[in-house]
Structure formats: structure tokens, C-alpha cells
C-alpha atoms as an extended CHARMM CRD file, in Angstrom:
* protein
*
       278  EXT
         1         1  UNK       CA            100.0070000000       90.4000000000       88.2550000000  PROA      1               0.0000000000
         2         2  UNK       CA            100.3140000000       94.1760000000       88.3990000000  PROA      2               0.0000000000
         3         3  UNK       CA            103.6960000000       95.6820000000       87.8700000000  PROA      3               0.0000000000
         4         4  UNK       CA            103.7450000000       97.8760000000       90.9600000000  PROA      4               0.0000000000
         5         5  UNK       CA            107.2640000000       99.2420000000       91.0000000000  PROA      5               0.0000000000
         6         6  UNK       CA            109.4290000000      100.6280000000       88.2530000000  PROA      6               0.0000000000
         7         7  UNK       CA            112.7630000000      101.3240000000       89.8400000000  PROA      7               0.0000000000
         8         8  UNK       CA            115.8160000000      103.3660000000       89.0710000000  PROA      8               0.0000000000
         9         9  UNK       CA            118.7840000000      101.8950000000       87.2290000000  PROA      9               0.0000000000
        10        10  UNK       CA            121.8880000000      102.7530000000       89.2010000000  PROA      10              0.0000000000
        11        11  UNK       CA            125.5490000000      102.5600000000       88.2850000000  PROA      11              0.0000000000
        12        12  UNK       CA            128.2410000000      103.2820000000       90.8410000000  PROA      12              0.0000000000
        13        13  UNK       CA            129.3240000000      106.7790000000       89.9920000000  PROA      13              0.0000000000
        14        14  UNK       CA            131.0880000000      108.3490000000       92.9430000000  PROA      14              0.0000000000
        15        15  UNK       CA            134.0230000000      110.3380000000       91.6520000000  PROA      15              0.0000000000
        16        16  UNK       CA            137.1210000000      110.3640000000       93.8260000000  PROA      16              0.0000000000
        17        17  UNK       CA            138.6990000000      113.7990000000       94.0670000000  PROA      17              0.0000000000
        18        18  UNK       CA            142.2710000000      114.5770000000       94.9760000000  PROA      18              0.0000000000
        19        19  UNK       CA            143.2960000000      117.6030000000       96.9690000000  PROA      19              0.0000000000
        20        20  UNK       CA            144.2160000000      120.3670000000       94.5440000000  PROA      20              0.0000000000
        21        21  UNK       CA            143.9540000000      124.1510000000       94.8170000000  PROA      21              0.0000000000
        22        22  UNK       CA            141.0030000000      124.1780000000       92.4020000000  PROA      22              0.0000000000
        23        23  UNK       CA            139.1160000000      121.6880000000       94.5480000000  PROA      23              0.0000000000
        24        24  UNK       CA            139.9170000000      123.6230000000       97.6940000000  PROA      24              0.0000000000
        25        25  UNK       CA            138.3460000000      126.6870000000       96.0980000000  PROA      25              0.0000000000
        26        26  UNK       CA            135.3020000000      124.6360000000       95.1330000000  PROA      26              0.0000000000
        27        27  UNK       CA            134.8440000000      123.4470000000       98.7110000000  PROA      27              0.0000000000
        28        28  UNK       CA            134.7590000000      127.0550000000       99.9090000000  PROA      28              0.0000000000
        29        29  UNK       CA            132.0050000000      128.0160000000       97.4370000000  PROA      29              0.0000000000
        30        30  UNK       CA            128.8340000000      125.9020000000       97.8990000000  PROA      30              0.0000000000
        31        31  UNK       CA            127.1340000000      127.4270000000       94.8460000000  PROA      31              0.0000000000
        32        32  UNK       CA            129.9940000000      126.3580000000       92.5620000000  PROA      32              0.0000000000
        33        33  UNK       CA            130.0680000000      122.9640000000       94.2520000000  PROA      33              0.0000000000
        34        34  UNK       CA            126.3520000000      122.5130000000       93.4960000000  PROA      34              0.0000000000
        35        35  UNK       CA            126.7030000000      123.7170000000       89.9190000000  PROA      35              0.0000000000
        36        36  UNK       CA            129.4660000000      121.1620000000       89.3370000000  PROA      36              0.0000000000
        37        37  UNK       CA            126.9040000000      118.4230000000       90.1180000000  PROA      37              0.0000000000
        38        38  UNK       CA            124.2690000000      119.6880000000       87.6790000000  PROA      38              0.0000000000
        39        39  UNK       CA            124.8370000000      117.4520000000       84.6730000000  PROA      39              0.0000000000
        40        40  UNK       CA            122.6760000000      115.0180000000       82.7600000000  PROA      40              0.0000000000
        41        41  UNK       CA            122.8000000000      111.5360000000       84.2560000000  PROA      41              0.0000000000
        42        42  UNK       CA            123.9190000000      112.6380000000       87.7200000000  PROA      42              0.0000000000
        43        43  UNK       CA            121.7420000000      112.5800000000       90.8130000000  PROA      43              0.0000000000
        44        44  UNK       CA            121.5080000000      112.6910000000       94.6100000000  PROA      44              0.0000000000
        45        45  UNK       CA            119.6100000000      110.6110000000       97.1290000000  PROA      45              0.0000000000
        46        46  UNK       CA            117.1060000000      112.4780000000       99.2900000000  PROA      46              0.0000000000
        47        47  UNK       CA            115.4100000000      111.7130000000      102.5840000000  PROA      47              0.0000000000
        48        48  UNK       CA            113.1180000000      114.3930000000      103.9720000000  PROA      48              0.0000000000
        49        49  UNK       CA            110.3940000000      114.9920000000      106.5200000000  PROA      49              0.0000000000
        50        50  UNK       CA            107.9190000000      117.8570000000      106.6770000000  PROA      50              0.0000000000
        51        51  UNK       CA            105.1610000000      119.1030000000      108.9600000000  PROA      51              0.0000000000
        52        52  UNK       CA            102.4970000000      121.6370000000      108.0030000000  PROA      52              0.0000000000
        53        53  UNK       CA            100.3860000000      123.0680000000      110.8520000000  PROA      53              0.0000000000
        54        54  UNK       CA             97.2910000000      125.0290000000      109.8590000000  PROA      54              0.0000000000
        55        55  UNK       CA             96.3500000000      125.3610000000      113.5380000000  PROA      55              0.0000000000
        56        56  UNK       CA             97.3170000000      123.7080000000      116.8270000000  PROA      56              0.0000000000
        57        57  UNK       CA             95.3350000000      120.5580000000      116.0460000000  PROA      57              0.0000000000
        58        58  UNK       CA             95.2330000000      120.6710000000      112.2070000000  PROA      58              0.0000000000
        59        59  UNK       CA             98.5670000000      119.1550000000      111.1960000000  PROA      59              0.0000000000
        60        60  UNK       CA             99.7980000000      117.1810000000      108.1680000000  PROA      60              0.0000000000
        61        61  UNK       CA            103.0920000000      115.3140000000      107.9670000000  PROA      61              0.0000000000
        62        62  UNK       CA            105.1970000000      113.7630000000      105.2100000000  PROA      62              0.0000000000
        63        63  UNK       CA            108.1530000000      111.4090000000      104.8240000000  PROA      63              0.0000000000
        64        64  UNK       CA            109.8640000000      111.2580000000      101.4220000000  PROA      64              0.0000000000
        65        65  UNK       CA            112.6530000000      108.9850000000      100.2370000000  PROA      65              0.0000000000
        66        66  UNK       CA            114.1270000000      108.6180000000       96.7600000000  PROA      66              0.0000000000
        67        67  UNK       CA            116.3660000000      110.0120000000       94.0480000000  PROA      67              0.0000000000
        68        68  UNK       CA            116.4140000000      113.3540000000       92.2450000000  PROA      68              0.0000000000
        69        69  UNK       CA            118.1970000000      113.5090000000       88.8900000000  PROA      69              0.0000000000
        70        70  UNK       CA            119.8370000000      116.5800000000       87.3550000000  PROA      70              0.0000000000
        71        71  UNK       CA            120.3210000000      118.3110000000       84.0440000000  PROA      71              0.0000000000
        72        72  UNK       CA            122.5890000000      121.2960000000       83.3620000000  PROA      72              0.0000000000
        73        73  UNK       CA            120.0910000000      123.7380000000       84.9070000000  PROA      73              0.0000000000
        74        74  UNK       CA            118.9630000000      121.7470000000       87.9210000000  PROA      74              0.0000000000
        75        75  UNK       CA            116.5840000000      118.9530000000       88.8980000000  PROA      75              0.0000000000
        76        76  UNK       CA            114.8290000000      117.3980000000       85.8800000000  PROA      76              0.0000000000
        77        77  UNK       CA            113.6330000000      113.9760000000       87.0430000000  PROA      77              0.0000000000
        78        78  UNK       CA            112.7900000000      112.0410000000       90.1830000000  PROA      78              0.0000000000
        79        79  UNK       CA            111.7800000000      108.6490000000       91.5260000000  PROA      79              0.0000000000
        80        80  UNK       CA            110.4280000000      108.9040000000       95.0660000000  PROA      80              0.0000000000
        81        81  UNK       CA            108.0970000000      107.3560000000       97.5970000000  PROA      81              0.0000000000
        82        82  UNK       CA            106.0770000000      109.4880000000       99.9860000000  PROA      82              0.0000000000
        83        83  UNK       CA            104.0090000000      108.6580000000      103.0720000000  PROA      83              0.0000000000
        84        84  UNK       CA            101.4690000000      111.1640000000      104.4090000000  PROA      84              0.0000000000
        85        85  UNK       CA            100.0590000000      111.4580000000      107.9430000000  PROA      85              0.0000000000
        86        86  UNK       CA             97.3170000000      113.6560000000      109.4300000000  PROA      86              0.0000000000
        87        87  UNK       CA             96.2690000000      114.7460000000      112.9130000000  PROA      87              0.0000000000
        88        88  UNK       CA             92.8960000000      113.4790000000      114.1470000000  PROA      88              0.0000000000
        89        89  UNK       CA             91.2370000000      116.8900000000      113.7610000000  PROA      89              0.0000000000
        90        90  UNK       CA             92.4850000000      117.3730000000      110.2060000000  PROA      90              0.0000000000
        91        91  UNK       CA             91.6090000000      113.7960000000      109.3300000000  PROA      91              0.0000000000
        92        92  UNK       CA             88.0020000000      114.2560000000      110.4590000000  PROA      92              0.0000000000
        93        93  UNK       CA             87.5780000000      117.2430000000      108.1300000000  PROA      93              0.0000000000
        94        94  UNK       CA             89.1590000000      115.3970000000      105.2180000000  PROA      94              0.0000000000
        95        95  UNK       CA             86.9410000000      112.3670000000      105.7610000000  PROA      95              0.0000000000
        96        96  UNK       CA             83.8590000000      114.5650000000      105.5830000000  PROA      96              0.0000000000
        97        97  UNK       CA             84.8540000000      116.2330000000      102.3140000000  PROA      97              0.0000000000
        98        98  UNK       CA             86.8280000000      113.4540000000      100.5370000000  PROA      98              0.0000000000
        99        99  UNK       CA             86.3480000000      110.1520000000      102.3890000000  PROA      99              0.0000000000
       100       100  UNK       CA             87.4850000000      107.7250000000       99.6880000000  PROA      100             0.0000000000
       101       101  UNK       CA             90.5960000000      109.6860000000       98.6970000000  PROA      101             0.0000000000
       102       102  UNK       CA             91.5450000000      110.1540000000      102.3560000000  PROA      102             0.0000000000
       103       103  UNK       CA             91.2050000000      106.4470000000      103.0930000000  PROA      103             0.0000000000
       104       104  UNK       CA             93.3940000000      105.6000000000      100.1080000000  PROA      104             0.0000000000
       105       105  UNK       CA             96.0830000000      108.0820000000      101.1620000000  PROA      105             0.0000000000
       106       106  UNK       CA             96.2490000000      106.4160000000      104.5690000000  PROA      106             0.0000000000
       107       107  UNK       CA             96.5940000000      102.8920000000      103.1650000000  PROA      107             0.0000000000
       108       108  UNK       CA            100.1420000000      103.1600000000      101.9500000000  PROA      108             0.0000000000
       109       109  UNK       CA            102.9260000000      105.1740000000      100.3600000000  PROA      109             0.0000000000
       110       110  UNK       CA            102.6050000000      107.1040000000       97.1180000000  PROA      110             0.0000000000
       111       111  UNK       CA            105.1260000000      106.2540000000       94.4150000000  PROA      111             0.0000000000
       112       112  UNK       CA            105.8680000000      108.9820000000       91.8930000000  PROA      112             0.0000000000
       113       113  UNK       CA            108.1690000000      109.1070000000       88.8750000000  PROA      113             0.0000000000
       114       114  UNK       CA            108.6180000000      112.4130000000       87.0490000000  PROA      114             0.0000000000
       115       115  UNK       CA            110.5740000000      113.1110000000       83.8800000000  PROA      115             0.0000000000
       116       116  UNK       CA            110.1420000000      114.7980000000       80.5130000000  PROA      116             0.0000000000
       117       117  UNK       CA            106.5790000000      116.1470000000       80.3360000000  PROA      117             0.0000000000
       118       118  UNK       CA            104.7080000000      113.8140000000       82.7010000000  PROA      118             0.0000000000
       119       119  UNK       CA            104.4650000000      112.5100000000       86.2500000000  PROA      119             0.0000000000
       120       120  UNK       CA            103.3890000000      108.9520000000       87.0220000000  PROA      120             0.0000000000
       121       121  UNK       CA            101.6650000000      107.9290000000       90.2610000000  PROA      121             0.0000000000
       122       122  UNK       CA            101.0720000000      104.4850000000       91.7420000000  PROA      122             0.0000000000
       123       123  UNK       CA             99.8570000000      103.2240000000       95.0980000000  PROA      123             0.0000000000
       124       124  UNK       CA             96.5650000000      102.8180000000       96.9960000000  PROA      124             0.0000000000
       125       125  UNK       CA             95.4920000000      106.3830000000       96.1920000000  PROA      125             0.0000000000
       126       126  UNK       CA             95.0060000000      105.4040000000       92.5250000000  PROA      126             0.0000000000
       127       127  UNK       CA             94.7830000000      101.5830000000       92.6020000000  PROA      127             0.0000000000
       128       128  UNK       CA             90.9840000000      101.3480000000       92.6290000000  PROA      128             0.0000000000
       129       129  UNK       CA             90.7350000000      103.4640000000       89.4640000000  PROA      129             0.0000000000
       130       130  UNK       CA             93.1900000000      101.3700000000       87.4510000000  PROA      130             0.0000000000
       131       131  UNK       CA             91.8820000000       99.0620000000       84.7080000000  PROA      131             0.0000000000
       132       132  UNK       CA             93.1900000000       95.5100000000       84.7680000000  PROA      132             0.0000000000
       133       133  UNK       CA             96.7790000000       95.3350000000       83.5990000000  PROA      133             0.0000000000
       134       134  UNK       CA             97.7400000000       98.9120000000       84.5000000000  PROA      134             0.0000000000
       135       135  UNK       CA             99.6920000000      100.1540000000       87.4970000000  PROA      135             0.0000000000
       136       136  UNK       CA            100.2600000000      103.8750000000       86.9580000000  PROA      136             0.0000000000
       137       137  UNK       CA             98.2360000000      107.0510000000       86.3950000000  PROA      137             0.0000000000
       138       138  UNK       CA             99.9130000000      109.6630000000       84.2020000000  PROA      138             0.0000000000
       139       139  UNK       CA             99.5090000000      113.3360000000       85.1090000000  PROA      139             0.0000000000
       140       140  UNK       CA            100.3420000000      115.9990000000       82.5440000000  PROA      140             0.0000000000
       141       141  UNK       CA            103.2040000000      118.2810000000       83.4220000000  PROA      141             0.0000000000
       142       142  UNK       CA            106.2650000000      117.4230000000       85.4820000000  PROA      142             0.0000000000
       143       143  UNK       CA            105.6690000000      117.6960000000       89.2170000000  PROA      143             0.0000000000
       144       144  UNK       CA            109.0630000000      117.3110000000       90.8380000000  PROA      144             0.0000000000
       145       145  UNK       CA            108.9380000000      116.7830000000       94.5930000000  PROA      145             0.0000000000
       146       146  UNK       CA            110.5480000000      119.3350000000       96.8620000000  PROA      146             0.0000000000
       147       147  UNK       CA            113.7520000000      118.1270000000       98.4680000000  PROA      147             0.0000000000
       148       148  UNK       CA            112.7900000000      120.4840000000      101.2970000000  PROA      148             0.0000000000
       149       149  UNK       CA            109.3290000000      121.9810000000      101.6650000000  PROA      149             0.0000000000
       150       150  UNK       CA            110.7030000000      125.4700000000      102.4350000000  PROA      150             0.0000000000
       151       151  UNK       CA            114.2250000000      125.9480000000      101.0590000000  PROA      151             0.0000000000
       152       152  UNK       CA            115.1150000000      124.1810000000       97.8040000000  PROA      152             0.0000000000
       153       153  UNK       CA            118.8920000000      124.0680000000       98.0990000000  PROA      153             0.0000000000
       154       154  UNK       CA            119.1360000000      122.1950000000       94.7790000000  PROA      154             0.0000000000
       155       155  UNK       CA            118.4950000000      125.5690000000       93.0860000000  PROA      155             0.0000000000
       156       156  UNK       CA            121.7580000000      127.5540000000       92.8000000000  PROA      156             0.0000000000
       157       157  UNK       CA            119.9580000000      130.9220000000       93.1210000000  PROA      157             0.0000000000
       158       158  UNK       CA            118.1960000000      129.7540000000       96.2820000000  PROA      158             0.0000000000
       159       159  UNK       CA            121.4260000000      128.4730000000       97.7910000000  PROA      159             0.0000000000
       160       160  UNK       CA            123.0960000000      131.7910000000       96.9940000000  PROA      160             0.0000000000
       161       161  UNK       CA            120.2670000000      133.6650000000       98.7480000000  PROA      161             0.0000000000
       162       162  UNK       CA            120.5580000000      131.4570000000      101.8350000000  PROA      162             0.0000000000
       163       163  UNK       CA            124.3170000000      132.0320000000      101.9790000000  PROA      163             0.0000000000
       164       164  UNK       CA            123.7420000000      135.7830000000      101.8110000000  PROA      164             0.0000000000
       165       165  UNK       CA            121.2300000000      135.6330000000      104.6830000000  PROA      165             0.0000000000
       166       166  UNK       CA            123.5360000000      133.8450000000      107.0940000000  PROA      166             0.0000000000
       167       167  UNK       CA            123.9130000000      134.9900000000      110.6790000000  PROA      167             0.0000000000
       168       168  UNK       CA            126.7180000000      132.5250000000      111.4050000000  PROA      168             0.0000000000
       169       169  UNK       CA            128.8770000000      130.0210000000      109.5150000000  PROA      169             0.0000000000
       170       170  UNK       CA            131.2720000000      127.9050000000      111.5170000000  PROA      170             0.0000000000
       171       171  UNK       CA            132.7220000000      124.4110000000      111.2070000000  PROA      171             0.0000000000
       172       172  UNK       CA            130.6330000000      123.6900000000      108.1230000000  PROA      172             0.0000000000
       173       173  UNK       CA            127.3460000000      124.7180000000      109.7450000000  PROA      173             0.0000000000
       174       174  UNK       CA            125.5160000000      127.7910000000      108.4750000000  PROA      174             0.0000000000
       175       175  UNK       CA            122.5510000000      129.4490000000      110.1820000000  PROA      175             0.0000000000
       176       176  UNK       CA            120.4040000000      132.2740000000      108.8840000000  PROA      176             0.0000000000
       177       177  UNK       CA            116.9770000000      133.6200000000      108.0380000000  PROA      177             0.0000000000
       178       178  UNK       CA            115.2360000000      135.0750000000      105.0040000000  PROA      178             0.0000000000
       179       179  UNK       CA            111.9520000000      136.8330000000      104.2910000000  PROA      179             0.0000000000
       180       180  UNK       CA            109.4230000000      134.8700000000      102.2600000000  PROA      180             0.0000000000
       181       181  UNK       CA            109.2040000000      137.6710000000       99.6790000000  PROA      181             0.0000000000
       182       182  UNK       CA            112.9670000000      137.5600000000       99.0920000000  PROA      182             0.0000000000
       183       183  UNK       CA            113.0010000000      133.7710000000       98.8780000000  PROA      183             0.0000000000
       184       184  UNK       CA            110.0920000000      133.8210000000       96.4180000000  PROA      184             0.0000000000
       185       185  UNK       CA            112.0710000000      136.1810000000       94.1600000000  PROA      185             0.0000000000
       186       186  UNK       CA            115.0310000000      133.7730000000       94.1040000000  PROA      186             0.0000000000
       187       187  UNK       CA            113.3880000000      130.3570000000       94.2140000000  PROA      187             0.0000000000
       188       188  UNK       CA            111.0300000000      129.1160000000       91.4690000000  PROA      188             0.0000000000
       189       189  UNK       CA            110.0930000000      126.1470000000       93.6760000000  PROA      189             0.0000000000
       190       190  UNK       CA            109.1080000000      128.3560000000       96.6090000000  PROA      190             0.0000000000
       191       191  UNK       CA            107.2260000000      130.8060000000       94.3790000000  PROA      191             0.0000000000
       192       192  UNK       CA            105.2730000000      127.9980000000       92.6980000000  PROA      192             0.0000000000
       193       193  UNK       CA            104.2770000000      126.5400000000       96.0420000000  PROA      193             0.0000000000
       194       194  UNK       CA            103.5530000000      129.6270000000       98.1400000000  PROA      194             0.0000000000
       195       195  UNK       CA            103.1390000000      132.4990000000       95.6880000000  PROA      195             0.0000000000
       196       196  UNK       CA            105.0520000000      135.7360000000       95.2210000000  PROA      196             0.0000000000
       197       197  UNK       CA            102.7910000000      138.4250000000       96.6810000000  PROA      197             0.0000000000
       198       198  UNK       CA            103.7430000000      139.3410000000      100.2280000000  PROA      198             0.0000000000
       199       199  UNK       CA            102.5360000000      142.6600000000      101.6150000000  PROA      199             0.0000000000
       200       200  UNK       CA            104.4630000000      144.7500000000      104.0690000000  PROA      200             0.0000000000
       201       201  UNK       CA            103.5950000000      143.6010000000      107.5560000000  PROA      201             0.0000000000
       202       202  UNK       CA            102.2830000000      140.2920000000      106.1830000000  PROA      202             0.0000000000
       203       203  UNK       CA            105.5450000000      138.7580000000      105.0460000000  PROA      203             0.0000000000
       204       204  UNK       CA            106.8180000000      135.4580000000      106.3720000000  PROA      204             0.0000000000
       205       205  UNK       CA            110.2290000000      134.6150000000      107.7850000000  PROA      205             0.0000000000
       206       206  UNK       CA            112.0730000000      131.3420000000      107.2770000000  PROA      206             0.0000000000
       207       207  UNK       CA            114.9560000000      130.3680000000      109.5500000000  PROA      207             0.0000000000
       208       208  UNK       CA            117.3340000000      127.6370000000      108.4430000000  PROA      208             0.0000000000
       209       209  UNK       CA            120.4560000000      125.6390000000      109.2180000000  PROA      209             0.0000000000
       210       210  UNK       CA            122.6430000000      124.0770000000      106.5210000000  PROA      210             0.0000000000
       211       211  UNK       CA            125.3310000000      121.4540000000      107.0880000000  PROA      211             0.0000000000
       212       212  UNK       CA            128.0700000000      121.2470000000      104.4290000000  PROA      212             0.0000000000
       213       213  UNK       CA            130.4210000000      118.3850000000      103.5960000000  PROA      213             0.0000000000
       214       214  UNK       CA            134.1230000000      118.6660000000      102.8270000000  PROA      214             0.0000000000
       215       215  UNK       CA            133.4320000000      119.2960000000       99.1130000000  PROA      215             0.0000000000
       216       216  UNK       CA            131.0920000000      122.2060000000       99.8370000000  PROA      216             0.0000000000
       217       217  UNK       CA            127.9150000000      120.2510000000       99.0590000000  PROA      217             0.0000000000
       218       218  UNK       CA            124.8810000000      120.4490000000      101.3240000000  PROA      218             0.0000000000
       219       219  UNK       CA            124.4800000000      117.2790000000      103.3840000000  PROA      219             0.0000000000
       220       220  UNK       CA            121.5970000000      118.3370000000      105.5980000000  PROA      220             0.0000000000
       221       221  UNK       CA            118.9940000000      121.1260000000      105.7450000000  PROA      221             0.0000000000
       222       222  UNK       CA            116.6220000000      122.1090000000      108.5180000000  PROA      222             0.0000000000
       223       223  UNK       CA            114.1360000000      124.9460000000      107.9940000000  PROA      223             0.0000000000
       224       224  UNK       CA            111.0350000000      126.3370000000      109.6690000000  PROA      224             0.0000000000
       225       225  UNK       CA            108.8100000000      129.3380000000      109.1430000000  PROA      225             0.0000000000
       226       226  UNK       CA            105.3760000000      130.8950000000      109.4430000000  PROA      226             0.0000000000
       227       227  UNK       CA            103.8200000000      131.9860000000      106.1440000000  PROA      227             0.0000000000
       228       228  UNK       CA            100.6710000000      134.0590000000      105.5500000000  PROA      228             0.0000000000
       229       229  UNK       CA             97.8650000000      132.1150000000      103.8610000000  PROA      229             0.0000000000
       230       230  UNK       CA             94.5860000000      133.8720000000      103.0020000000  PROA      230             0.0000000000
       231       231  UNK       CA             93.5440000000      135.5870000000      106.2580000000  PROA      231             0.0000000000
       232       232  UNK       CA             95.5760000000      133.3010000000      108.4700000000  PROA      232             0.0000000000
       233       233  UNK       CA             98.9820000000      131.6680000000      108.5460000000  PROA      233             0.0000000000
       234       234  UNK       CA            100.5790000000      128.2560000000      108.3210000000  PROA      234             0.0000000000
       235       235  UNK       CA            103.5780000000      126.9460000000      110.2490000000  PROA      235             0.0000000000
       236       236  UNK       CA            105.9520000000      124.7270000000      108.2670000000  PROA      236             0.0000000000
       237       237  UNK       CA            108.9700000000      122.6620000000      109.3170000000  PROA      237             0.0000000000
       238       238  UNK       CA            111.1050000000      120.5550000000      106.9890000000  PROA      238             0.0000000000
       239       239  UNK       CA            114.3530000000      118.6050000000      107.3540000000  PROA      239             0.0000000000
       240       240  UNK       CA            116.3250000000      116.9920000000      104.5270000000  PROA      240             0.0000000000
       241       241  UNK       CA            119.3790000000      114.7610000000      104.2320000000  PROA      241             0.0000000000
       242       242  UNK       CA            121.3320000000      114.3840000000      100.9820000000  PROA      242             0.0000000000
       243       243  UNK       CA            123.6300000000      111.4430000000      100.2120000000  PROA      243             0.0000000000
       244       244  UNK       CA            125.5270000000      109.8760000000       97.3140000000  PROA      244             0.0000000000
       245       245  UNK       CA            126.1400000000      113.1290000000       95.4640000000  PROA      245             0.0000000000
       246       246  UNK       CA            127.3830000000      112.4550000000       91.9530000000  PROA      246             0.0000000000
       247       247  UNK       CA            125.8170000000      109.0220000000       91.4890000000  PROA      247             0.0000000000
       248       248  UNK       CA            124.9170000000      108.0640000000       87.9240000000  PROA      248             0.0000000000
       249       249  UNK       CA            121.1900000000      107.4080000000       87.4790000000  PROA      249             0.0000000000
       250       250  UNK       CA            118.6980000000      106.7480000000       84.7200000000  PROA      250             0.0000000000
       251       251  UNK       CA            115.0910000000      107.3390000000       85.7630000000  PROA      251             0.0000000000
       252       252  UNK       CA            113.0620000000      104.6450000000       84.0240000000  PROA      252             0.0000000000
       253       253  UNK       CA            109.5040000000      105.5740000000       83.0600000000  PROA      253             0.0000000000
       254       254  UNK       CA            106.6900000000      103.0120000000       83.2920000000  PROA      254             0.0000000000
       255       255  UNK       CA            105.9850000000      100.9700000000       80.1870000000  PROA      255             0.0000000000
       256       256  UNK       CA            103.2350000000      102.4060000000       77.9840000000  PROA      256             0.0000000000
       257       257  UNK       CA            100.9710000000       99.4170000000       78.5630000000  PROA      257             0.0000000000
       258       258  UNK       CA            101.1770000000       99.8620000000       82.3440000000  PROA      258             0.0000000000
       259       259  UNK       CA             99.8810000000      103.4550000000       82.2300000000  PROA      259             0.0000000000
       260       260  UNK       CA             96.4690000000      105.1250000000       81.9670000000  PROA      260             0.0000000000
       261       261  UNK       CA             96.0670000000      108.8790000000       81.5130000000  PROA      261             0.0000000000
       262       262  UNK       CA             94.4480000000      110.7850000000       84.3530000000  PROA      262             0.0000000000
       263       263  UNK       CA             91.8250000000      112.2620000000       82.0200000000  PROA      263             0.0000000000
       264       264  UNK       CA             90.3730000000      108.7630000000       81.5730000000  PROA      264             0.0000000000
       265       265  UNK       CA             89.9080000000      108.2070000000       85.3280000000  PROA      265             0.0000000000
       266       266  UNK       CA             89.4690000000      111.8280000000       86.4150000000  PROA      266             0.0000000000
       267       267  UNK       CA             86.4830000000      111.1330000000       88.6840000000  PROA      267             0.0000000000
       268       268  UNK       CA             88.3380000000      108.4690000000       90.6480000000  PROA      268             0.0000000000
       269       269  UNK       CA             91.8010000000      109.9080000000       91.3140000000  PROA      269             0.0000000000
       270       270  UNK       CA             93.0980000000      113.1620000000       92.8580000000  PROA      270             0.0000000000
       271       271  UNK       CA             93.0090000000      116.2020000000       90.5740000000  PROA      271             0.0000000000
       272       272  UNK       CA             96.6810000000      116.9050000000       91.2900000000  PROA      272             0.0000000000
       273       273  UNK       CA             99.6580000000      114.7130000000       92.0210000000  PROA      273             0.0000000000
       274       274  UNK       CA             99.1560000000      113.7370000000       95.6930000000  PROA      274             0.0000000000
       275       275  UNK       CA            101.5090000000      115.3910000000       98.1480000000  PROA      275             0.0000000000
       276       276  UNK       CA            101.5910000000      117.2020000000      101.4540000000  PROA      276             0.0000000000
       277       277  UNK       CA            101.0900000000      120.6580000000       99.9670000000  PROA      277             0.0000000000
       278       278  UNK       CA             98.6760000000      119.6600000000       97.2060000000  PROA      278             0.0000000000
């Protein structure tokens, strides 16, 4: 029988804090609150949705659920499941160009584990390419999923930029907007996904709302924007909820015998790790 799921080992790790002046200061500074969570072995649970509209009837959607683990500088590992959906018009075009891959994407969720120097994918999108006894395809390079498709608040520099762009901040709810060019300069995740070259008059604007908990940590993010792409534009919306900040997690990689390298099945699996933007 195939070993279809390699989970995450979890140990209860919620740290109880008492009310002290130092903690009060931490709660008033979300960047410091985030940085205090960035340590090896700590993680946060993530649930997010996203919608990418290339035109009125060409729309892709995504639901992601899982865990993102941290190191001292930020996110370093993840174990997530993702389900993709497509509008009828977009689906027709995909079926014409990549019928088999499209059918597989629609059959079920994608499971992805990323850590170290590799990302591992399982699910219907790769199942048909797997030799007997294997369950995972290994992709070179770590492809960490975005907690939010527009604003990666797990990056301290990004969070700092969003705080600076606020138009209001009241009762733990912050609202603001930022130009795509400015966000690209602050956020490696945004720059990797959407590029860094934005010409005057062809910049994008992202509006956002952040909800903070009592400790200053982000509990919810909602963002939307229109970004220039080639000669057109794309409209993106993404909402994320964070929970169980500070939990202790070990992301377990698939066993060597359960894995085949993508280069050995290159003609039968997606060229990149499947995802809404890829």
C-alpha cells in the first residue's frame, strides 16, 4: 500500500505569558512580536484562500491549510495541503493545452512538504507518474507556500512596510495600502512571485487589513490588488488566518524509499511545484 501522507510531529508548545512591562511593549510592536516567534522548532498554523482573476471569466482559486515552521530569519519549512479551482472559461483553455495535468489537479488536493533543499509533492497530480512503492515526487529547491498570496506578513520587513502604510489602526485592526514597487523592495516573497520592475504609471496598488491579537501577533490578513502583467493586469484577493503561534513542530520529510526525483519522471509531472500562481 502506498504511504500517502507523512504528517507533522506536534508537541504542545504554547507558552503562557504573564503581564509585565516588557510584554506590554512587545504587544505594541508587531514586528518585535513576530521576531520573537522566529526560532528553530517553532511554527504557526495557516489557513488561507486566494483568487486570481486574469479577466472577468478567467479565474483561479485556492484553499491552503497546514503548518509553516520557522528559523531565526523566518519561514524555513512547511507541511501543507492545497486545493485548486478554476472557472469554466479558464478550465477550457487549460484542458486544451494541458488536459492530463488539468484533470489530475481537479481530482484532489496537493500535499507539499518543504524543508532543507527540496520540496516533496504527493496527490493525484503526480500519482500516475509514480513507480510502485513510491508516493512522493521531489523537486529541487525549497518552494515554501505563501501564507498570503499578496502580503507575506511572516516577513518582518514586509510587516514593517505594511505598518508604515497604514491609514488607520484602531482596536487591533489596521488598514492601509502600498504600491507594488514598494512592497517588492521590502518583500522577497512578493518580488519572487511578481517581479520587481514597475514603471511609473504602471505600478500596482495593494490594499490590506490586518487583525492583531493581544500579544501583537497577526491573527488575520485580508488583501487585494490589481497588478500589471505583460500588457494587461491581474486582480488578486487573498485572506489568511493564523493560529497556534509558538507551537513546537518538527516537519518530517518522506522516507527515501518513498520518493522519486522529478528528473526521472519529468515528462509526466508539472515542471514546477503545483500551485495557484505557478
